[in-house]
PyMOL CGO cylinders between C-alpha atoms (Angstrom):
from pymol import cmd
from pymol.cgo import CYLINDER

trace = [
    CYLINDER, 22.22, 127.27, -149.29, 24.29, 124.11, -149.46, 0.3, 1, 1, 1, 1, 1, 1,
    CYLINDER, 24.29, 124.11, -149.46, 28.01, 124.75, -149.38, 0.3, 1, 1, 1, 1, 1, 1,
    CYLINDER, 28.01, 124.75, -149.38, 28.52, 122.50, -152.42, 0.3, 1, 1, 1, 1, 1, 1,
    CYLINDER, 28.52, 122.50, -152.42, 27.34, 125.30, -154.74, 0.3, 1, 1, 1, 1, 1, 1,
    CYLINDER, 27.34, 125.30, -154.74, 30.30, 127.49, -153.75, 0.3, 1, 1, 1, 1, 1, 1,
    CYLINDER, 30.30, 127.49, -153.75, 33.91, 127.16, -154.91, 0.3, 1, 1, 1, 1, 1, 1,
    CYLINDER, 33.91, 127.16, -154.91, 36.56, 125.63, -152.62, 0.3, 1, 1, 1, 1, 1, 1,
    CYLINDER, 36.56, 125.63, -152.62, 37.85, 128.98, -151.35, 0.3, 1, 1, 1, 1, 1, 1,
    CYLINDER, 37.85, 128.98, -151.35, 34.38, 130.12, -150.25, 0.3, 1, 1, 1, 1, 1, 1,
    CYLINDER, 34.38, 130.12, -150.25, 33.78, 126.71, -148.67, 0.3, 1, 1, 1, 1, 1, 1,
    CYLINDER, 33.78, 126.71, -148.67, 37.01, 126.97, -146.67, 0.3, 1, 1, 1, 1, 1, 1,
    CYLINDER, 37.01, 126.97, -146.67, 36.19, 130.50, -145.51, 0.3, 1, 1, 1, 1, 1, 1,
    CYLINDER, 36.19, 130.50, -145.51, 32.63, 129.51, -144.61, 0.3, 1, 1, 1, 1, 1, 1,
    CYLINDER, 32.63, 129.51, -144.61, 33.83, 126.48, -142.69, 0.3, 1, 1, 1, 1, 1, 1,
    CYLINDER, 33.83, 126.48, -142.69, 36.97, 127.62, -140.90, 0.3, 1, 1, 1, 1, 1, 1,
    CYLINDER, 36.97, 127.62, -140.90, 37.01, 131.44, -140.76, 0.3, 1, 1, 1, 1, 1, 1,
    CYLINDER, 37.01, 131.44, -140.76, 33.31, 132.34, -140.39, 0.3, 1, 1, 1, 1, 1, 1,
    CYLINDER, 33.31, 132.34, -140.39, 31.79, 128.97, -139.44, 0.3, 1, 1, 1, 1, 1, 1,
    CYLINDER, 31.79, 128.97, -139.44, 28.37, 129.50, -141.02, 0.3, 1, 1, 1, 1, 1, 1,
    CYLINDER, 28.37, 129.50, -141.02, 28.68, 126.26, -143.00, 0.3, 1, 1, 1, 1, 1, 1,
    CYLINDER, 28.68, 126.26, -143.00, 29.40, 124.34, -139.80, 0.3, 1, 1, 1, 1, 1, 1,
    CYLINDER, 29.40, 124.34, -139.80, 26.01, 125.39, -138.47, 0.3, 1, 1, 1, 1, 1, 1,
    CYLINDER, 26.01, 125.39, -138.47, 24.03, 124.92, -141.66, 0.3, 1, 1, 1, 1, 1, 1,
    CYLINDER, 24.03, 124.92, -141.66, 25.66, 121.92, -143.35, 0.3, 1, 1, 1, 1, 1, 1,
    CYLINDER, 25.66, 121.92, -143.35, 26.92, 119.41, -140.76, 0.3, 1, 1, 1, 1, 1, 1,
    CYLINDER, 26.92, 119.41, -140.76, 23.53, 117.78, -140.14, 0.3, 1, 1, 1, 1, 1, 1,
    CYLINDER, 23.53, 117.78, -140.14, 22.55, 117.41, -143.83, 0.3, 1, 1, 1, 1, 1, 1,
    CYLINDER, 22.55, 117.41, -143.83, 26.00, 116.05, -144.71, 0.3, 1, 1, 1, 1, 1, 1,
    CYLINDER, 26.00, 116.05, -144.71, 25.67, 113.50, -141.90, 0.3, 1, 1, 1, 1, 1, 1,
    CYLINDER, 25.67, 113.50, -141.90, 22.21, 112.41, -143.06, 0.3, 1, 1, 1, 1, 1, 1,
    CYLINDER, 22.21, 112.41, -143.06, 23.45, 112.06, -146.65, 0.3, 1, 1, 1, 1, 1, 1,
    CYLINDER, 23.45, 112.06, -146.65, 26.51, 110.12, -145.38, 0.3, 1, 1, 1, 1, 1, 1,
    CYLINDER, 26.51, 110.12, -145.38, 28.89, 112.63, -146.98, 0.3, 1, 1, 1, 1, 1, 1,
    CYLINDER, 28.89, 112.63, -146.98, 30.41, 113.97, -143.78, 0.3, 1, 1, 1, 1, 1, 1,
    CYLINDER, 30.41, 113.97, -143.78, 34.19, 113.61, -143.81, 0.3, 1, 1, 1, 1, 1, 1,
    CYLINDER, 34.19, 113.61, -143.81, 36.20, 112.97, -140.67, 0.3, 1, 1, 1, 1, 1, 1,
    CYLINDER, 36.20, 112.97, -140.67, 37.78, 116.43, -140.90, 0.3, 1, 1, 1, 1, 1, 1,
    CYLINDER, 37.78, 116.43, -140.90, 34.40, 118.17, -141.02, 0.3, 1, 1, 1, 1, 1, 1,
    CYLINDER, 34.40, 118.17, -141.02, 33.07, 116.00, -138.20, 0.3, 1, 1, 1, 1, 1, 1,
    CYLINDER, 33.07, 116.00, -138.20, 36.00, 116.86, -135.94, 0.3, 1, 1, 1, 1, 1, 1,
    CYLINDER, 36.00, 116.86, -135.94, 35.80, 120.54, -136.89, 0.3, 1, 1, 1, 1, 1, 1,
    CYLINDER, 35.80, 120.54, -136.89, 32.02, 120.52, -136.29, 0.3, 1, 1, 1, 1, 1, 1,
    CYLINDER, 32.02, 120.52, -136.29, 32.61, 119.24, -132.76, 0.3, 1, 1, 1, 1, 1, 1,
    CYLINDER, 32.61, 119.24, -132.76, 35.62, 121.46, -131.95, 0.3, 1, 1, 1, 1, 1, 1,
    CYLINDER, 35.62, 121.46, -131.95, 34.58, 124.74, -133.62, 0.3, 1, 1, 1, 1, 1, 1,
    CYLINDER, 34.58, 124.74, -133.62, 31.86, 125.74, -131.13, 0.3, 1, 1, 1, 1, 1, 1,
    CYLINDER, 31.86, 125.74, -131.13, 34.24, 125.29, -128.21, 0.3, 1, 1, 1, 1, 1, 1,
    CYLINDER, 34.24, 125.29, -128.21, 37.08, 127.14, -129.92, 0.3, 1, 1, 1, 1, 1, 1,
    CYLINDER, 37.08, 127.14, -129.92, 34.92, 130.06, -130.98, 0.3, 1, 1, 1, 1, 1, 1,
    CYLINDER, 34.92, 130.06, -130.98, 33.29, 130.23, -127.55, 0.3, 1, 1, 1, 1, 1, 1,
    CYLINDER, 33.29, 130.23, -127.55, 36.73, 130.43, -125.94, 0.3, 1, 1, 1, 1, 1, 1,
    CYLINDER, 36.73, 130.43, -125.94, 37.77, 133.14, -128.41, 0.3, 1, 1, 1, 1, 1, 1,
    CYLINDER, 37.77, 133.14, -128.41, 34.64, 135.20, -127.76, 0.3, 1, 1, 1, 1, 1, 1,
    CYLINDER, 34.64, 135.20, -127.76, 35.03, 134.74, -123.99, 0.3, 1, 1, 1, 1, 1, 1,
    CYLINDER, 35.03, 134.74, -123.99, 38.63, 135.99, -124.11, 0.3, 1, 1, 1, 1, 1, 1,
    CYLINDER, 38.63, 135.99, -124.11, 37.60, 138.99, -126.21, 0.3, 1, 1, 1, 1, 1, 1,
    CYLINDER, 37.60, 138.99, -126.21, 34.74, 139.76, -123.80, 0.3, 1, 1, 1, 1, 1, 1,
    CYLINDER, 34.74, 139.76, -123.80, 37.04, 139.64, -120.77, 0.3, 1, 1, 1, 1, 1, 1,
    CYLINDER, 37.04, 139.64, -120.77, 39.56, 141.89, -122.52, 0.3, 1, 1, 1, 1, 1, 1,
    CYLINDER, 39.56, 141.89, -122.52, 36.75, 144.34, -123.22, 0.3, 1, 1, 1, 1, 1, 1,
    CYLINDER, 36.75, 144.34, -123.22, 35.72, 144.30, -119.57, 0.3, 1, 1, 1, 1, 1, 1,
    CYLINDER, 35.72, 144.30, -119.57, 39.27, 145.16, -118.50, 0.3, 1, 1, 1, 1, 1, 1,
    CYLINDER, 39.27, 145.16, -118.50, 39.21, 148.25, -120.72, 0.3, 1, 1, 1, 1, 1, 1,
    CYLINDER, 39.21, 148.25, -120.72, 35.67, 149.31, -119.86, 0.3, 1, 1, 1, 1, 1, 1,
    CYLINDER, 35.67, 149.31, -119.86, 35.15, 152.73, -118.31, 0.3, 1, 1, 1, 1, 1, 1,
    CYLINDER, 35.15, 152.73, -118.31, 31.75, 153.95, -117.23, 0.3, 1, 1, 1, 1, 1, 1,
    CYLINDER, 31.75, 153.95, -117.23, 30.23, 157.01, -118.86, 0.3, 1, 1, 1, 1, 1, 1,
    CYLINDER, 30.23, 157.01, -118.86, 28.61, 158.02, -115.58, 0.3, 1, 1, 1, 1, 1, 1,
    CYLINDER, 28.61, 158.02, -115.58, 29.92, 158.29, -112.02, 0.3, 1, 1, 1, 1, 1, 1,
]
cmd.load_cgo(trace, "trace")
């Protein structure tokens, strides 16, 4: 679904908190020439930021991991 059908609050959540709109709407907005500079920069930076966040969480989980067997 295009993010334009949602209100501004849902658009902000879908773009910056749970970046589903970054994945599904950056390319169509670019093709339609409606991609703002903010969304372009966020579309480039978001994958790296979320990857770093997930990597940190994964490493924290490994530090706390205890085996269920020997």
